[in-house]
PDB file of N, CA, C and O in Angstrom:
ATOM      1  N   MET A   1       4.043  16.449  -3.837  1.00  0.00           N
ATOM      2  CA  MET A   1       3.116  16.155  -4.745  1.00  0.00           C
ATOM      3  C   MET A   1       1.889  15.332  -3.653  1.00  0.00           C
ATOM      4  O   MET A   1       1.918  15.121  -2.440  1.00  0.00           O
ATOM      5  N   ASN A   2       0.758  14.974  -4.815  1.00  0.00           N
ATOM      6  CA  ASN A   2      -0.352  13.904  -4.087  1.00  0.00           C
ATOM      7  C   ASN A   2      -0.212  12.916  -4.662  1.00  0.00           C
ATOM      8  O   ASN A   2       0.297  12.911  -5.783  1.00  0.00           O
ATOM      9  N   TYR A   3      -0.410  12.389  -4.371  1.00  0.00           N
ATOM     10  CA  TYR A   3      -0.952  10.546  -5.083  1.00  0.00           C
ATOM     11  C   TYR A   3      -2.032   9.733  -4.053  1.00  0.00           C
ATOM     12  O   TYR A   3      -1.827   9.661  -2.842  1.00  0.00           O
ATOM     13  N   THR A   4      -3.089   9.197  -4.653  1.00  0.00           N
ATOM     14  CA  THR A   4      -3.613   8.522  -4.025  1.00  0.00           C
ATOM     15  C   THR A   4      -3.146   7.032  -4.380  1.00  0.00           C
ATOM     16  O   THR A   4      -2.507   6.855  -5.417  1.00  0.00           O
ATOM     17  N   VAL A   5      -3.510   5.765  -3.385  1.00  0.00           N
ATOM     18  CA  VAL A   5      -2.807   4.789  -2.586  1.00  0.00           C
ATOM     19  C   VAL A   5      -4.291   4.083  -2.136  1.00  0.00           C
ATOM     20  O   VAL A   5      -5.128   4.570  -1.376  1.00  0.00           O
ATOM     21  N   ASN A   6      -4.339   2.998  -2.729  1.00  0.00           N
ATOM     22  CA  ASN A   6      -5.731   2.253  -2.931  1.00  0.00           C
ATOM     23  C   ASN A   6      -5.189   1.076  -1.370  1.00  0.00           C
ATOM     24  O   ASN A   6      -4.091   0.520  -1.383  1.00  0.00           O
ATOM     25  N   LEU A   7      -6.007   0.938  -0.398  1.00  0.00           N
ATOM     26  CA  LEU A   7      -5.564  -0.150   1.215  1.00  0.00           C
ATOM     27  C   LEU A   7      -6.353  -1.566   0.543  1.00  0.00           C
ATOM     28  O   LEU A   7      -6.403  -1.229  -0.640  1.00  0.00           O
ATOM     29  N   LEU A   8      -6.675  -2.258   0.577  1.00  0.00           N
ATOM     30  CA  LEU A   8      -7.631  -3.079   0.426  1.00  0.00           C
ATOM     31  C   LEU A   8      -7.091  -4.232   0.678  1.00  0.00           C
ATOM     32  O   LEU A   8      -6.137  -4.808   0.155  1.00  0.00           O
ATOM     33  N   TRP A   9      -8.292  -4.725   2.141  1.00  0.00           N
ATOM     34  CA  TRP A   9      -7.904  -6.069   2.959  1.00  0.00           C
ATOM     35  C   TRP A   9      -8.227  -7.069   1.666  1.00  0.00           C
ATOM     36  O   TRP A   9      -9.141  -7.011   0.843  1.00  0.00           O
ATOM     37  N   ASP A  10      -7.006  -8.108   1.823  1.00  0.00           N
ATOM     38  CA  ASP A  10      -7.375  -9.770   1.021  1.00  0.00           C
ATOM     39  C   ASP A  10      -8.004 -10.576   2.059  1.00  0.00           C
ATOM     40  O   ASP A  10      -7.320 -10.356   3.058  1.00  0.00           O
ATOM     41  N   PRO A  11      -8.814 -11.285   2.330  1.00  0.00           N
ATOM     42  CA  PRO A  11      -8.840 -12.326   3.037  1.00  0.00           C
ATOM     43  C   PRO A  11      -8.814 -13.442   2.623  1.00  0.00           C
ATOM     44  O   PRO A  11      -8.866 -14.367   3.434  1.00  0.00           O
ATOM     45  N   ASP A  12      -8.722 -13.710   1.176  1.00  0.00           N
ATOM     46  CA  ASP A  12      -8.165 -15.111   0.513  1.00  0.00           C
ATOM     47  C   ASP A  12      -6.201 -15.368   1.288  1.00  0.00           C
ATOM     48  O   ASP A  12      -5.729 -16.476   1.544  1.00  0.00           O
ATOM     49  N   ALA A  13      -5.389 -13.903   1.504  1.00  0.00           N
ATOM     50  CA  ALA A  13      -3.851 -13.966   1.584  1.00  0.00           C
ATOM     51  C   ALA A  13      -4.121 -13.461   3.592  1.00  0.00           C
ATOM     52  O   ALA A  13      -3.348 -13.799   4.488  1.00  0.00           O
ATOM     53  N   SER A  14      -4.816 -13.006   3.694  1.00  0.00           N
ATOM     54  CA  SER A  14      -4.877 -12.558   5.366  1.00  0.00           C
ATOM     55  C   SER A  14      -4.282 -10.835   5.235  1.00  0.00           C
ATOM     56  O   SER A  14      -4.750  -9.926   5.922  1.00  0.00           O
ATOM     57  N   VAL A  15      -3.756 -10.748   4.748  1.00  0.00           N
ATOM     58  CA  VAL A  15      -3.070  -9.179   4.355  1.00  0.00           C
ATOM     59  C   VAL A  15      -3.584  -8.257   3.800  1.00  0.00           C
ATOM     60  O   VAL A  15      -4.357  -8.569   2.894  1.00  0.00           O
ATOM     61  N   TRP A  16      -3.359  -6.515   4.134  1.00  0.00           N
ATOM     62  CA  TRP A  16      -3.656  -5.550   3.254  1.00  0.00           C
ATOM     63  C   TRP A  16      -3.029  -5.181   2.258  1.00  0.00           C
ATOM     64  O   TRP A  16      -1.846  -5.180   2.597  1.00  0.00           O
ATOM     65  N   VAL A  17      -3.076  -5.015   1.717  1.00  0.00           N
ATOM     66  CA  VAL A  17      -2.287  -4.282   0.371  1.00  0.00           C
ATOM     67  C   VAL A  17      -2.215  -2.994  -0.205  1.00  0.00           C
ATOM     68  O   VAL A  17      -3.229  -2.297  -0.188  1.00  0.00           O
ATOM     69  N   ALA A  18      -1.434  -2.677  -0.585  1.00  0.00           N
ATOM     70  CA  ALA A  18      -1.477  -1.863  -0.797  1.00  0.00           C
ATOM     71  C   ALA A  18      -1.352  -0.941  -2.402  1.00  0.00           C
ATOM     72  O   ALA A  18      -0.357  -0.235  -2.239  1.00  0.00           O
ATOM     73  N   THR A  19      -1.776  -0.732  -3.468  1.00  0.00           N
ATOM     74  CA  THR A  19      -1.899  -0.564  -5.268  1.00  0.00           C
ATOM     75  C   THR A  19      -2.011   1.074  -5.541  1.00  0.00           C
ATOM     76  O   THR A  19      -2.800   1.524  -4.710  1.00  0.00           O
ATOM     77  N   SER A  20      -1.710   1.698  -6.056  1.00  0.00           N
ATOM     78  CA  SER A  20      -1.744   2.791  -6.953  1.00  0.00           C
ATOM     79  C   SER A  20      -1.054   2.792  -8.048  1.00  0.00           C
ATOM     80  O   SER A  20       0.128   2.552  -8.296  1.00  0.00           O
ATOM     81  N   ASP A  21      -2.908   3.416  -9.333  1.00  0.00           N
ATOM     82  CA  ASP A  21      -2.204   4.235 -10.413  1.00  0.00           C
ATOM     83  C   ASP A  21      -1.752   5.414 -10.206  1.00  0.00           C
ATOM     84  O   ASP A  21      -1.999   6.055 -11.228  1.00  0.00           O
ATOM     85  N   ASP A  22      -0.939   6.416  -9.043  1.00  0.00           N
ATOM     86  CA  ASP A  22      -0.652   7.001  -9.874  1.00  0.00           C
ATOM     87  C   ASP A  22       0.967   7.138  -9.447  1.00  0.00           C
ATOM     88  O   ASP A  22       1.769   8.072  -9.470  1.00  0.00           O
ATOM     89  N   ILE A  23       1.051   5.434  -8.962  1.00  0.00           N
ATOM     90  CA  ILE A  23       2.238   5.202  -9.106  1.00  0.00           C
ATOM     91  C   ILE A  23       3.072   3.816  -9.276  1.00  0.00           C
ATOM     92  O   ILE A  23       3.387   2.913  -8.500  1.00  0.00           O
ATOM     93  N   LYS A  24       3.289   4.084 -10.706  1.00  0.00           N
ATOM     94  CA  LYS A  24       3.502   2.617 -11.481  1.00  0.00           C
ATOM     95  C   LYS A  24       4.487   1.958 -10.749  1.00  0.00           C
ATOM     96  O   LYS A  24       5.460   2.613 -10.375  1.00  0.00           O
ATOM     97  N   GLY A  25       4.370   0.320 -10.380  1.00  0.00           N
ATOM     98  CA  GLY A  25       4.691  -0.703  -9.618  1.00  0.00           C
ATOM     99  C   GLY A  25       4.277  -0.848  -8.013  1.00  0.00           C
ATOM    100  O   GLY A  25       4.513  -1.724  -7.181  1.00  0.00           O
ATOM    101  N   LEU A  26       3.798  -0.015  -7.977  1.00  0.00           N
ATOM    102  CA  LEU A  26       4.059   0.495  -6.491  1.00  0.00           C
ATOM    103  C   LEU A  26       2.602  -1.005  -6.001  1.00  0.00           C
ATOM    104  O   LEU A  26       1.472  -1.023  -6.488  1.00  0.00           O
ATOM    105  N   VAL A  27       3.199  -2.136  -4.882  1.00  0.00           N
ATOM    106  CA  VAL A  27       2.075  -3.288  -4.690  1.00  0.00           C
ATOM    107  C   VAL A  27       2.533  -4.265  -3.276  1.00  0.00           C
ATOM    108  O   VAL A  27       2.751  -5.477  -3.261  1.00  0.00           O
ATOM    109  N   LEU A  28       2.577  -3.515  -2.397  1.00  0.00           N
ATOM    110  CA  LEU A  28       3.146  -3.647  -0.837  1.00  0.00           C
ATOM    111  C   LEU A  28       1.972  -4.699  -0.542  1.00  0.00           C
ATOM    112  O   LEU A  28       0.932  -5.008  -1.124  1.00  0.00           O
ATOM    113  N   GLU A  29       2.582  -5.081   0.561  1.00  0.00           N
ATOM    114  CA  GLU A  29       1.438  -6.040   1.821  1.00  0.00           C
ATOM    115  C   GLU A  29       1.661  -6.193   3.173  1.00  0.00           C
ATOM    116  O   GLU A  29       2.705  -6.645   3.642  1.00  0.00           O
ATOM    117  N   SER A  30       0.851  -5.883   3.714  1.00  0.00           N
ATOM    118  CA  SER A  30       1.434  -6.663   5.265  1.00  0.00           C
ATOM    119  C   SER A  30      -0.042  -7.310   6.127  1.00  0.00           C
ATOM    120  O   SER A  30      -1.102  -7.417   5.510  1.00  0.00           O
ATOM    121  N   GLY A  31       0.055  -7.640   7.364  1.00  0.00           N
ATOM    122  CA  GLY A  31      -0.929  -8.115   7.800  1.00  0.00           C
ATOM    123  C   GLY A  31      -1.782  -7.352   8.575  1.00  0.00           C
ATOM    124  O   GLY A  31      -2.938  -7.606   8.914  1.00  0.00           O
ATOM    125  N   SER A  32      -0.716  -5.860   8.955  1.00  0.00           N
ATOM    126  CA  SER A  32      -0.846  -5.148   9.608  1.00  0.00           C
ATOM    127  C   SER A  32      -1.412  -3.653   8.909  1.00  0.00           C
ATOM    128  O   SER A  32      -0.657  -2.934   8.254  1.00  0.00           O
ATOM    129  N   LEU A  33      -2.739  -3.346   9.144  1.00  0.00           N
ATOM    130  CA  LEU A  33      -2.491  -2.131   8.250  1.00  0.00           C
ATOM    131  C   LEU A  33      -1.455  -0.289   8.704  1.00  0.00           C
ATOM    132  O   LEU A  33      -1.060   0.555   7.899  1.00  0.00           O
ATOM    133  N   ASP A  34      -1.338  -0.289  10.158  1.00  0.00           N
ATOM    134  CA  ASP A  34      -0.207   0.467  10.792  1.00  0.00           C
ATOM    135  C   ASP A  34       0.615   0.276   9.845  1.00  0.00           C
ATOM    136  O   ASP A  34       0.613   0.948   8.813  1.00  0.00           O
ATOM    137  N   VAL A  35       1.769  -1.083  10.202  1.00  0.00           N
ATOM    138  CA  VAL A  35       2.817  -1.246   9.161  1.00  0.00           C
ATOM    139  C   VAL A  35       2.252  -1.078   7.808  1.00  0.00           C
ATOM    140  O   VAL A  35       2.253   0.152   7.860  1.00  0.00           O
ATOM    141  N   LEU A  36       1.838  -1.294   6.800  1.00  0.00           N
ATOM    142  CA  LEU A  36       1.363  -1.482   5.806  1.00  0.00           C
ATOM    143  C   LEU A  36       1.013   0.865   5.123  1.00  0.00           C
ATOM    144  O   LEU A  36       1.465   1.555   4.209  1.00  0.00           O
ATOM    145  N   ILE A  37       0.390   1.016   5.851  1.00  0.00           N
ATOM    146  CA  ILE A  37       0.940   2.787   5.420  1.00  0.00           C
ATOM    147  C   ILE A  37       2.262   3.396   6.205  1.00  0.00           C
ATOM    148  O   ILE A  37       2.451   4.605   6.072  1.00  0.00           O
ATOM    149  N   GLU A  38       3.172   2.652   6.998  1.00  0.00           N
ATOM    150  CA  GLU A  38       4.619   3.262   6.588  1.00  0.00           C
ATOM    151  C   GLU A  38       5.020   2.964   5.809  1.00  0.00           C
ATOM    152  O   GLU A  38       5.449   3.776   4.989  1.00  0.00           O
ATOM    153  N   ARG A  39       5.130   1.355   5.581  1.00  0.00           N
ATOM    154  CA  ARG A  39       5.659   1.089   4.705  1.00  0.00           C
ATOM    155  C   ARG A  39       5.337   1.805   2.953  1.00  0.00           C
ATOM    156  O   ARG A  39       6.086   1.750   1.978  1.00  0.00           O
ATOM    157  N   VAL A  40       4.119   2.367   3.053  1.00  0.00           N
ATOM    158  CA  VAL A  40       3.456   3.395   2.003  1.00  0.00           C
ATOM    159  C   VAL A  40       4.368   4.127   1.937  1.00  0.00           C
ATOM    160  O   VAL A  40       5.064   4.145   0.922  1.00  0.00           O
ATOM    161  N   ARG A  41       4.635   4.991   3.076  1.00  0.00           N
ATOM    162  CA  ARG A  41       4.801   6.247   3.516  1.00  0.00           C
ATOM    163  C   ARG A  41       6.794   6.365   2.855  1.00  0.00           C
ATOM    164  O   ARG A  41       7.197   7.275   2.131  1.00  0.00           O
ATOM    165  N   MET A  42       7.561   5.346   3.310  1.00  0.00           N
ATOM    166  CA  MET A  42       8.657   5.060   3.441  1.00  0.00           C
ATOM    167  C   MET A  42       9.211   5.112   2.011  1.00  0.00           C
ATOM    168  O   MET A  42      10.326   5.619   1.892  1.00  0.00           O
ATOM    169  N   THR A  43       8.370   4.498   0.509  1.00  0.00           N
ATOM    170  CA  THR A  43       8.138   3.664  -0.917  1.00  0.00           C
ATOM    171  C   THR A  43       7.899   4.978  -1.350  1.00  0.00           C
ATOM    172  O   THR A  43       8.809   5.522  -1.975  1.00  0.00           O
ATOM    173  N   VAL A  44       6.532   5.797  -1.083  1.00  0.00           N
ATOM    174  CA  VAL A  44       6.316   6.252  -2.354  1.00  0.00           C
ATOM    175  C   VAL A  44       7.395   7.628  -2.133  1.00  0.00           C
ATOM    176  O   VAL A  44       7.913   8.096  -1.119  1.00  0.00           O
ATOM    177  N   PRO A  45       7.473   8.097  -3.877  1.00  0.00           N
ATOM    178  CA  PRO A  45       8.556   9.480  -3.664  1.00  0.00           C
ATOM    179  C   PRO A  45       8.125  10.631  -2.871  1.00  0.00           C
ATOM    180  O   PRO A  45       6.929  10.858  -2.692  1.00  0.00           O
ATOM    181  N   ASP A  46       9.206  11.485  -2.309  1.00  0.00           N
ATOM    182  CA  ASP A  46       8.103  12.716  -2.354  1.00  0.00           C
ATOM    183  C   ASP A  46       7.536  13.808  -3.084  1.00  0.00           C
ATOM    184  O   ASP A  46       6.628  14.476  -2.590  1.00  0.00           O
TER     185      ASP A  46
END
């Protein structure tokens, strides 16, 4: 299954944020884009 995940930089908090309209409740943060992408991959259902 394919999902759209939005990755945005929050300059106020100095973190990357991942959200998705396709995955209810998905909100992840990380100071590193690479770490955030890995966290998204581990969290998103197959």
